[in-house]
C-alpha positions as CSV (number, residue, x, y, z in Angstrom):
1,M,0.1,-0.3,-0.1
2,I,2.5,2.3,1.1
3,A,4.5,1.7,-2.2
4,Y,1.8,2.2,-4.6
5,L,0.9,5.3,-3.0
6,D,4.3,6.5,-2.7
7,A,4.7,5.8,-6.7
8,A,1.4,7.7,-7.1
9,F,2.7,10.8,-5.1
10,A,6.1,11.0,-6.8
11,E,4.2,11.5,-10.3
12,S,2.8,14.7,-8.9
13,D,-0.6,13.8,-10.8
14,P,-3.6,14.8,-8.7
15,G,-5.7,12.2,-10.9
16,L,-3.2,9.6,-10.1
17,I,-2.9,10.1,-6.7
18,V,-7.1,10.2,-6.3
19,A,-7.1,7.0,-8.2
20,G,-4.6,5.5,-5.6
21,L,-6.0,6.5,-2.6
22,S,-9.6,5.1,-4.2
23,D,-8.3,1.7,-4.7
24,V,-6.5,1.3,-1.5
25,A,-9.7,2.5,0.1
26,R,-11.8,0.1,-1.5
27,A,-9.2,-2.7,-0.8
28,K,-9.6,-1.6,3.0
29,G,-13.4,-1.2,2.8
30,K,-14.3,1.8,0.9
31,T,-17.5,2.5,3.0
32,E,-15.6,2.3,6.4
33,V,-12.7,4.6,5.3
34,A,-15.3,7.1,3.8
35,K,-17.1,7.1,7.2
36,D,-13.6,7.4,9.2
37,A,-13.0,10.6,7.0
38,G,-16.5,12.1,7.6
39,L,-17.1,11.8,3.5
40,L,-19.8,9.9,1.3
41,P,-18.2,6.9,-0.5
42,D,-19.1,8.7,-3.9
43,D,-16.7,11.8,-2.8
44,M,-13.8,9.4,-3.1
45,S,-14.5,8.4,-6.5
46,N,-12.0,8.5,-9.6
47,S,-14.1,10.9,-10.8
48,N,-14.2,13.3,-8.2
49,N,-11.6,16.2,-7.8
50,P,-11.4,16.3,-4.0
51,G,-9.8,19.4,-2.6
52,L,-6.7,18.8,-0.2
53,G,-8.7,18.8,2.7
54,S,-10.3,15.9,1.4
55,V,-7.2,13.9,0.6
56,L,-5.8,14.7,3.9
57,R,-8.7,13.3,5.8
58,V,-8.6,10.0,3.8
59,L,-5.1,9.8,4.4
60,D,-5.8,10.0,7.9
61,A,-8.5,7.2,7.7
62,L,-5.7,4.8,6.4
63,G,-3.7,5.6,9.2
64,L,-1.2,7.6,7.2
65,R,0.1,11.1,7.1
66,L,1.7,13.2,4.3
67,H,5.0,14.5,4.7
68,D,7.2,16.4,2.4
69,T,10.6,15.9,1.0
70,L,13.8,17.8,-0.7
71,A,13.0,17.3,-4.5
72,S,16.8,16.2,-5.9
73,S,17.9,18.9,-8.2
74,T,19.5,17.2,-11.0
């Protein structure tokens, strides 16, 4: 799960990040994850464009935290 989401975040593609979170939530039980995040299951669909607050709530519901790192300058 961590490697999968890490790869999605590494691409810096919001659609890929949302799709990855949705996939992980589905594997963990999308209805329960949505409830824990204070969202509706449909709010976590790949077709929606959630705000950062929703993404952070889903990460929290999954027991994950978003951390920053410096990008390598090559």
